[in-house]
N, C-alpha and C positions, 0 to 999 in steps of 0.2 A: 502492499500500500505506499504509494510516492505522496499522496496529496493530503496529508492529515493535518490537522491543526498542531502548532509545536505545544499547546495544552493539551494534553490528551486525558480524556475522561473514561475511565472504564468503570462501567456500572457493575457491582455484583450486589447479590441478594443481601448480604452480609456488611458490605461496607457502603456507606453513602456515596463516599467519590474516593478515587485514588487517583493521585495527581502523580504521572511519571517524571514531570519537571514544572517548575514554574520559574517566572521572573520574578525577582523581590528586588525593586529598586532600591528599597530601605535597607537594605543589607550591603554591609562595607563590602567591596569586591577585594581580590586579591591584588597586592602591590607587584610589580614588575621584578622587584628583587627578590620575591618568594624563590624564584627558580632563576639559575643562570640558562640561557638559551645557547644552545649548538645547532648543529646541522646532523642530519640522519648519517651522511657518508663519514664526519669527522668522528661519529662515535661508533664506527663500524659496522655500518648498516648499507644494504645494497639500494640507492634512492630508487631505480626502477622496479625492483621486487614490491617494494614498500607501495609504490603508486599502483601497481596491479593489485595490490589487497585493498588498498582505499576503492579502487573501480569495484572490485566485487562486493565491498559494504555499499556503494551507492545502488548496486543492482539487485541489492536484497539476498545475496547469498547467504549471508549469516543471520537473516531475520532482519528485523527493522532496529538496527544499531543507530545510535542518536549520538555518541561521540566515541571519541577515542585517544588517550593522551599517552603517552609514550614517553619515560624517562629512563636514559643511559648514564650512567656513571653520574646521577645526581644532577645531570644536566637535561631541560626538557628540549626535546628534539621533534617530536611531532604533537601537535594538538589539533585535530580535525572534529567538526561538527558538521552534523548532516541533517536534512529534514528542517531546515530555516532553526537550528536550535543553536544557542551560543555559549560562549564561555561563563557567562553570568548568572546562566540557569541554576537553580537549585532542582536536584533531581532528589524523588523519594528512593533511597538506597536500599530498601527492604531490609533484608537481613544482613547485609553489610553492617548494620545497625549491631548485630551482636558482636562481631568482631571488635570493634570499639567499644563495645560494653566490656569484654575481656581485658584490654587495654587499661581501662577504668578500674576493673576489678585488681589488676597488677599495682595501680596507683594507691588504692585503698589498702591493699595489705603494706606498702611501702610506708603509707601515713599511719599505720596501726590503727585503722577503723576497722579491720578485719585482722583477727589472729593468724587465721591458716584457713586454706582451701579443706583441710580434713575436718574442720568444724562440722557439725551436723545442724541440717538445714531447719530442723525445729527448733533449735534454739534461738533463732531469732524472732520468731512469732510467739503470740500469746498462746498459751495452753488452750483455749477455745478453738483456735485454727486446726490443731493437730489431734486434738482429742478423739474424734470421729475417724481418725487415718488407722491403717492396719501398724500392726506393732514393727512390721518390716521398715516404715519410714523411718525409724529409728536409727538407722544404717546410712539412711541418704547423706550424703555430705555434698558440701560445696562444689567439689571437684566433680560429681556427678551430673550436677547441673551444668558444667562448663564443656563436660565432652560429651552430654546427649546419652547418658547411660544408666538415667534414674530407673529404667526398668520397670515403668508404667505400662498399663494395657491402652496403648496410645498408638494411632498411625496417621501421617501425613502424606503417605503416598498417594493419595487421590487428590485429584483437583479441589482447588477452595470451594469450588459450588456443589463439590458431591457429598452427600449427607453422610458418607461414611467416614469423611475428613475429621479428626478429633478436634482440630483446631476450630473448625467450623462450629462444632457442637458447642466449645468454650465461648465462641463469640456470640453465639445466640443464648447462651444462658445468662439468667440475672444474677447468678451467685457471683461472691468473689472470687477471681480468679485462682488465688492460693487455696481456698478451700476447695473448688471446683476440683483442681490439680490433686489436691492431697486425697479427695473421696474416692479417685481413681484407684482400682485395685493395680497391684504388681505383678506381672507375667515374670519379671526374673530379679533376680537379686541385685541391687546397684553396683554398677561397675563391670558387668557381666557383658553388655550386648549393647549395642549403638540402635537408638532409635530416633530420629530426629522430631523434637518437639519444642514448638516455640514457647509454649508457656513455662516451660524451665528457664528460660533467658528474662522472660515476664518477672519470674519469683527472684530471679538474680537481682533484677534491677531493682525491685522493691527494697532487697536487702541492702542494696549500697545506698538508697535513700534515706532508710531507717538508720543507718549506723553513720552518716557522715554528717547526717541533719540539715541536708540539703539536696533539693530535686538534680535528678542525673544531669539534666543541661547544664545548670548551674556548675556543678562540680567539674564535666566536661570542660566548659569555657573556662574557669579558672586553670585547670593543672593541664589541658591537652589544647583547646582550640584558640583561646587567645595567644599562648605563645607561638602558636603556629600561622595565626593570620590567617584562621579557618572560619569562612562564614558558612552559616548552618541554622536550620531550623529543626525543633525537635517535638514531634506531638506527642500528646497526652494519651495515655491507652483508654479508649471507648470514652472520652470525655471524662475519664477519673482525674484524682488530683495526682496520680502516679504516672510518669515518664514511659514511653513505650518503648523499652529497652532491647525487644525482640526486632521490630521492623519500621519505628517512627521517625528516623532521621534523614534530613534532607541535607544534601551536599552539593557544590561544584564537582564537576570531572577534577579540574587540577588539584582542588583540595583532597580530593580521594588518592590523588596519587602523593600527595605529602604524607600522608597516613601510611601509605606503602613503601615510602621511603623511610619514614620514622621505623618500621617494623624491619627494613631490610638493613638498616645501620644499627640494630640492638637497642631502640629506644633512643638514637640519638638524634636530635634536630638542631642544624646550626651551631654545633659545640656544646648543646645542653642536654644533659641525661633528663629526658622528660620522663621516662618508662624505664624502670629497672632492665638492664640487659639481661638479667637470671630470670625474670617473667617473660622477657620476649622471647629467650630460649627455651622455657619450660613451656610456656602456651602454645607454640607453633612445634613441638614434636609430637610424633604420633602417638595417641591414646588408646582409640580403637579402630579395628578393620572389621571386626565380624560385624556382620548384615548391613555395612555401608552399602552404597549406589554400587560399587564396582571393586573388583578384586584389586586395583591398583589406586583406589581412592582410600584415603583415612582419614581421620578427622582428632582435630587436637581440641583446644580451650576454644571452642568458636572461630576456628579457621580449618580451613579443608587443606587437605595435602593430597597433592597428585604425585603417586610415586615414578620411580624412573623410568621414563621413556629412553631408550639410544644411550643408554648408561649415564644419563644427565643424573645431577642431584635432585633431591625433592624439592618440587615446586609448591610455595605456600599461596594459599587467594583466599578470597572472603568473595561468596556468592550470594546475590540476593535474587529474587524474583524478577523473570522477564531480561535479564541480561544486565544488572548492575555488579560489575565485578572488578575486585583490586587482584591482580597478579603479583606475585614476586619473587623474580628469579634471582636468586641471589649470586649464583655460578657465572652470570652473565653480566652481573649489576645492572639489573634492569628492573623497572617496574612498569607494568602495563594496566590501564584502566579503560573499560567499558562501560557502557551505559546502554540502555535500549528500551525497549516499550515492550508488548504483552508476546510479539512474535519472534522472541530470543529465549532461547532455552540453554541449560548448561551445556550440552554437548556442542551447539552452535560457538558457543562463546570460547570452549576449549578449542576447537578445531580453528577459530579466528586468532588465538594464544599463539598456537602452533606455526600458523601461517605467518606470524609476526615475527616469531623466532626463526623460521627459516631463512627471514631476510638478513640476519645477522651473521656477520662473516665468521666470527668464533664459534657459534654453534654449527656452523658450515664444517670448520675442522674438525669438530669433535664428533658431528654425525658421519664423516667421511672415516673416521677412524672406527667408529662403532661399526659401520657398513662392514669395514675389512674384517673385523672380526667374525661379523655373520657370514661373510662370503667364504672364510677359511672355514666353515663349517664347524665352527666351535659351539655352535647354538644347535640344541635338536628342535624339532617342532613342539615337543611339549613344553618348552621354556618361552617359546613366544606367545603373548598375549595378541589376542585377534587385532584389537586396535594398533598396537606397535606395528604389526606388520604391515597394515594398509597405510600409517604414517611412513615409514619408511619407503615404501613406493610410491608415495605421494612426494616426497621430497625427491628421490632420484629422478622422478618424471621433471619436476620444478629445475632441477639442475640438469637438465637435458642427457639424462644418463638412463634413457629408455631401454636399452639393452638390458643392464643389471635388473630394472625394475622389472621386466618379464621372466627372466631368470629366476628370479626370487620368487616370484608370483607363481611361476610355473612348477618351482620346487614344492609347493605347498597347495597345489590344485586340489588333492585328493579331500585335504581336510576342508577347504574353503570354495570349493566349485559351487556356481550356482550363489554364492553371497553376493547382496547386491554392490556391494564396496570392491569385492574381488573383481566382479566382471565390469565395474567401471574403471578401475585403474589398470587392468590389465588392456581392456578395449582403447583406453587411453594411451597407454605406452604404445601399443600397436598402431595407433593411428599416428601419434608423433614421429614414429619411425617409416611410416609411409606404408606400412604393411597393412593396407586398407581391406583387403578381404578376411583378414584375421580379426582387424577392428571390428570390423561389421557382425562378423559372428558374435560377440560380446556386448556390443552396444545396442545392438537389438533386443537384447533380454533386458536392459535398463528401460529403452523404452517401452516396452510391454511389461513392463513390472507390475504387479498387483499393488505396490505401495505407491504407486505414480501420484496420487491423490494427498499423499503426506507433505504439508509445506515444507519440512526439514530437508526432505528429498528432493523436490524441485530444483534447485540449483544444480546437480547433478543429473537430472533426467534433462534438463534443458542444453545443458551442455553436451549431454550423448547426442541429443536430436541436431543440433549445430555440426556435429564432428559426422552425423550420418548424410547431414545435408551436404556438405562437402564431399563427402565420398560418391555420392549419386550424381554430384557436380563434374564428378571427375571418374564419372563411370567407364569411360575408356581405357585408362589408366589399371583398373581393379586386376583385371587379368594379367597385366604385365607387373605388376607390382608384386601382387598376389601375396607372398610370404617372404619372411626374412631371409 
């Protein structure tokens, strides 16, 4: 959708209005001194490849991305806005709010407002709130709120409109959200299994406000946002007096990048230690993997962790509904921020992150070394994650190594044959190599896919159709080129 208003209003039965971004001229906007500005080539990026990624954003290949900010070596090198959005827009960052809440927990520990994350949750609330809960609640600690391992009978795997979504039920309830949560039965012992639960971060925000004796937005302004010159707006939860510590924060994209740099630099901002280094390290190391969305995705203290692809170090990221992201790639000294609207999902933005990373020359060097390891057959098929295989093929094609991509994919054809992405990438590799007849065999499967109406796959299908059209325009050469 190309021509939508810059103020996008999503009506949901349980939300009165949800703003994905807003212009707030009353806010103090960032000063130019907040980031030194550099160019992509100077900081090790291929400018032409980056331009190609931006073109794909504009054509909707990643969904409706509304902004992208890229910081390399603490230098601002790209600040791109799409669909009439601007650098002064305040975006609802959704669950990125949780990551900010995690930073504030670290500050509260440092200032002794909280003794330890080993403290029992019930100790922070009057007895009347906990008295009806099961005895297992006694073992619930702050760290279980932070790593989403509280163990409640709870699910948010369904869309927010779905009546099976536990958070929707909470929002529709007239109960105090703390009482509502504690009234839920426990399926697992706290600490044993991951289950995403927005109510946990609401409870933690409540604890911070009780113990600091100030609202969360004021605590954040005092210790984080004012020292970093960050403009923000923070909503209350359901018109209550408590700040929405789960998804109520609004930030500018460049200010989101500042948060990323703060974490990348172990809590340091412009020579000042705003958050303890020990907390940054503790809160961004993996705590739980069991039952997380993917085998290579872990969870820390309100931060997601993407485990190594291509032998890379772990990538830290914060993810909010509809494409609000802060990616922290310490290995290459990078921070990437994206914002979006309803038609952006986690898979699309992770794909965008890898496409940006592929434009980095240091990444390319490491990727080549990794591929040489794979090519030397030190990897077995069981060691490959499916997504990793397709990303390797994608990058080989991007780096004009079509023969290597074909060899790699053919090697694993028995395992992945007829997989949508397998057929697309091997078809594209054959196409770029000029082997039109072989390309056509694979690309036709994409064109006729039963998933062709899925919006996340439309860029692949459109690309496949374009390649097919080119092949038929060159129909006379098909028999001549034919095979490799």
